C-alpha positions as CSV (number, residue, x, y, z in Angstrom):
1,X,-197.1,-28.2,-120.8
2,X,-196.8,-27.6,-117.1
3,X,-199.1,-25.4,-115.2
4,X,-197.6,-22.0,-114.2
5,X,-198.6,-19.9,-111.2
6,X,-197.4,-17.3,-108.8
7,X,-196.6,-18.5,-105.3
8,X,-195.4,-16.6,-102.2
9,X,-192.4,-18.1,-100.5
10,X,-190.9,-17.5,-97.1
11,X,-187.2,-17.1,-96.9
12,X,-185.7,-20.4,-95.6
13,X,-182.3,-21.2,-94.1
14,X,-180.2,-23.8,-95.9
15,X,-177.0,-25.9,-95.7
16,X,-175.2,-25.5,-99.0
17,X,-172.1,-25.9,-101.0
18,X,-171.5,-22.8,-103.3
19,X,-169.3,-23.1,-106.4
20,X,-168.9,-22.1,-110.0
21,X,-169.3,-25.3,-111.9
22,X,-168.8,-26.3,-115.6
23,X,-172.4,-27.1,-116.7
24,X,-171.3,-30.6,-117.9
25,X,-170.1,-31.4,-114.3
26,X,-173.3,-30.5,-112.5
27,X,-174.4,-34.1,-111.8
28,X,-171.1,-34.8,-110.0
29,X,-171.3,-31.5,-108.2
30,X,-174.8,-32.2,-107.0
31,X,-173.9,-35.7,-105.8
32,X,-171.0,-34.3,-103.8
33,X,-172.8,-31.2,-102.5
34,X,-175.9,-33.1,-101.4
35,X,-173.8,-35.6,-99.5
36,X,-171.7,-32.9,-97.8
37,X,-174.7,-30.8,-96.9
38,X,-176.6,-33.8,-95.5
39,X,-173.6,-34.9,-93.4
40,X,-173.1,-31.3,-92.1
41,X,-176.8,-31.2,-91.0
42,X,-176.5,-34.6,-89.3
43,X,-173.3,-33.6,-87.5
44,X,-175.2,-30.6,-86.0
45,X,-178.1,-32.8,-84.9
46,X,-180.4,-31.5,-87.7
47,X,-182.4,-33.1,-90.4
48,X,-183.3,-31.6,-93.8
49,X,-186.5,-29.6,-93.8
50,X,-187.3,-30.7,-97.3
51,X,-185.9,-32.2,-100.5
52,X,-182.5,-31.2,-102.0
53,X,-182.4,-28.1,-104.2
54,X,-180.1,-26.0,-106.4
55,X,-180.1,-22.2,-106.3
56,X,-178.7,-20.9,-109.6
57,X,-177.3,-17.4,-109.8
58,X,-178.1,-16.8,-113.5
59,X,-178.9,-19.0,-116.5
60,X,-176.3,-21.7,-117.1
61,X,-173.8,-21.2,-119.9
62,X,-170.5,-23.1,-120.2
63,X,-170.4,-22.8,-116.4
64,X,-172.8,-21.6,-113.7
65,X,-172.7,-20.2,-110.2
66,X,-174.8,-22.5,-108.0
67,X,-175.5,-23.5,-104.5
68,X,-176.7,-27.0,-103.8
69,X,-177.9,-28.5,-100.5
70,X,-180.9,-28.9,-98.3
71,X,-183.3,-26.5,-96.5
72,X,-183.0,-26.4,-92.8
73,X,-185.3,-25.4,-89.9
74,X,-182.6,-23.1,-88.4
75,X,-179.4,-21.5,-89.4
76,X,-176.6,-24.0,-89.7
77,X,-172.9,-23.5,-88.7
78,X,-170.3,-23.6,-91.4
79,X,-168.6,-27.0,-91.6
80,X,-165.9,-27.6,-94.3
81,X,-167.3,-26.7,-97.7
82,X,-170.8,-26.4,-96.3
83,X,-172.1,-23.0,-95.2
84,X,-175.4,-21.4,-94.2
85,X,-177.4,-20.0,-97.0
86,X,-180.9,-18.8,-97.7
87,X,-183.6,-19.8,-100.2
88,X,-185.1,-16.5,-101.4
89,X,-188.6,-15.5,-100.3
90,X,-191.3,-13.4,-101.9
91,X,-193.2,-13.8,-105.2
92,X,-192.0,-16.6,-107.5
93,X,-193.2,-18.0,-110.8
94,X,-193.7,-21.7,-110.2
95,X,-193.8,-24.8,-112.3
96,X,-193.3,-28.5,-111.9
97,X,-191.2,-30.2,-114.6
98,X,-191.9,-33.9,-115.2
99,X,-189.3,-35.9,-117.0
100,X,-185.5,-36.1,-117.3
101,X,-183.3,-33.2,-116.3
102,X,-181.9,-32.8,-119.8
103,X,-185.4,-31.9,-121.0
104,X,-185.9,-29.0,-118.5
105,X,-184.8,-26.4,-121.0
106,X,-188.2,-26.7,-122.7
107,X,-190.0,-26.1,-119.4
108,X,-187.8,-23.1,-118.7
109,X,-188.5,-21.6,-122.1
110,X,-192.3,-22.1,-121.6
111,X,-192.0,-20.5,-118.2
112,X,-190.1,-17.5,-119.5
113,X,-192.8,-17.0,-122.2
114,X,-195.5,-17.2,-119.6
115,X,-193.7,-14.6,-117.4
116,X,-193.4,-12.3,-120.4
117,X,-197.2,-12.7,-121.1
118,X,-197.9,-11.9,-117.4
119,X,-195.6,-8.8,-117.5
120,X,-193.4,-10.4,-114.8
121,X,-189.8,-9.5,-114.4
122,X,-187.7,-12.5,-113.4
123,X,-184.7,-12.1,-111.0
124,X,-181.3,-13.5,-111.9
125,X,-181.5,-16.4,-109.5
126,X,-183.8,-19.4,-109.8
127,X,-184.4,-22.5,-107.7
128,X,-184.8,-26.1,-108.6
129,X,-186.2,-28.5,-106.0
130,X,-185.6,-32.1,-106.7
131,X,-188.8,-33.9,-105.7
132,X,-187.8,-37.3,-107.0
133,X,-184.9,-39.4,-105.9
134,X,-183.4,-41.2,-108.9
135,X,-182.4,-44.0,-106.6
136,X,-186.0,-44.6,-105.7
137,X,-187.5,-43.8,-109.1
138,X,-185.0,-44.9,-111.7
139,X,-187.2,-44.0,-114.7
140,X,-186.4,-40.4,-115.6
141,X,-189.8,-40.1,-117.3
142,X,-191.4,-39.8,-113.9
143,X,-188.9,-37.4,-112.2
144,X,-190.4,-34.3,-110.8
145,X,-188.5,-31.0,-110.4
146,X,-190.1,-27.9,-108.9
147,X,-188.9,-24.6,-110.5
148,X,-189.2,-21.4,-108.4
149,X,-188.2,-18.2,-110.1
150,X,-188.4,-15.0,-108.1
151,X,-190.2,-12.2,-109.9
152,X,-191.2,-8.6,-109.6
């Protein structure tokens, strides 16, 4: 079971692609969105200020509203499907999931239980930060994904 904690985050500018995506098509969306966001940052003379992420606007069902891209050091200009966004700041429940993406539902369930026990009230949105690059670490057993869930 992952360790859970509360962390304070500072709001951070981002370069993102925002869409409503069928849940089964998230891998293709992420691949496209990360490539487009990275290219938009490069075209503006910027580099990512951290690893790629996804900001979900509610729990996924058959489809999910999501932004995917990279954090930036400053606000980015809109370019094609890429626009400026913000990673939420404030108090967040935090966990690091280790393993394949398709096993993350267990970590989310454990995190939700922990938040209930701590009398925390999660917001609708949640962030996943992809700390591992599957091209560099092909074994999904070692993939690391940071989960940040804003709470009251």
